[in-house]
Each structure stands twice: as structure tokens, then as C-alpha cells.
N, C-alpha and C positions, 0 to 999 in steps of 0.2 A: 361383192363390192365393199369397199371400206374407204374411209378417209383418215388421214393422219394430219393432225394440227400441231404445229410446233410453235413455241414462242421463246424468244431470247430476251432476257431482261437487260443483258449488256452485249449487244451484237457486236461482232468484230468485222471490220472490213466492209464488204458489200453484201451483207446479209439480206437475203431477198424476202424473208419471211415476216411474220408478225413480231413486233417489238413491244416490250412491256412484260408484265406479269401474267402468267398462265391464268390466274384466277379471274382476270378481266376478259380473257379470251372465252371462257365458259359462258359469259353472258351474251356473247355475239354469235355463237354458232348453234345450229339446229341439232339437238341431241338425239332425237329419234331413238333407236334401239342402241344406244351407247354402251360400249364396253371400254372402260378406261384402264390404262396401264400407267401408273405414276411412279416416278423416281425423283429423288431430290431430297431437300431438307424436310425434316419432319413437320415443321411448322407449315410449310407450303402444302405438303400433301394432305395434312389435316384440314386446312381451309378449302383446298380443292375438293376433297371428299365431301365436306359439308355442303358446299355449293352445288356439287352434282346431285347429292341426295335431295336437297331442296328443290331442284328442278326435275325430280322424278326418276333419277337413275338408281336402281336398286343397289344396295351395298354389295350384293353378291356379284355385281358386274364391275366392281372396282377392285383393281389388283395393285398392291404396293410392293415396290422394291426399295427399301430404305438403306442408306449407307450405314455401316457400323462404325 
């Protein structure tokens, strides 16, 4: 079993999910045995990585896909 958490900082139309920045979502969810796959702007992924590590997620469980 797994959970996917999405956040839209600028939702369009009738977006049913979390609004705001993903950095704030991290503080609201139970991390457990989290494996994170991050994509987006480098500044955001660095901050999310930092917050995940602060909450106990090993860096080896965080994967990045950065735009070129």
C-alpha cells in the first residue's frame, strides 16, 4: 500500500486536492516509511528535501527529477 500526496500552488478550475506549497504539506502528513519522488524547481526540491530529512526521512529515500 502507498499514498500519493499532491499539492497545487496555483490550482485551476475545481482542483479537489491540497492547495498551497508542498513544503507546508510535509508538516501535515504522517511520513512513516516515506519514499519521496520530487520534481519541480530546484529551490523547491532543496527545501522539501531539507524538511523531509529533518523529519527523519533518509536521503537515500528521496529521489529527484530536476528540469534542465
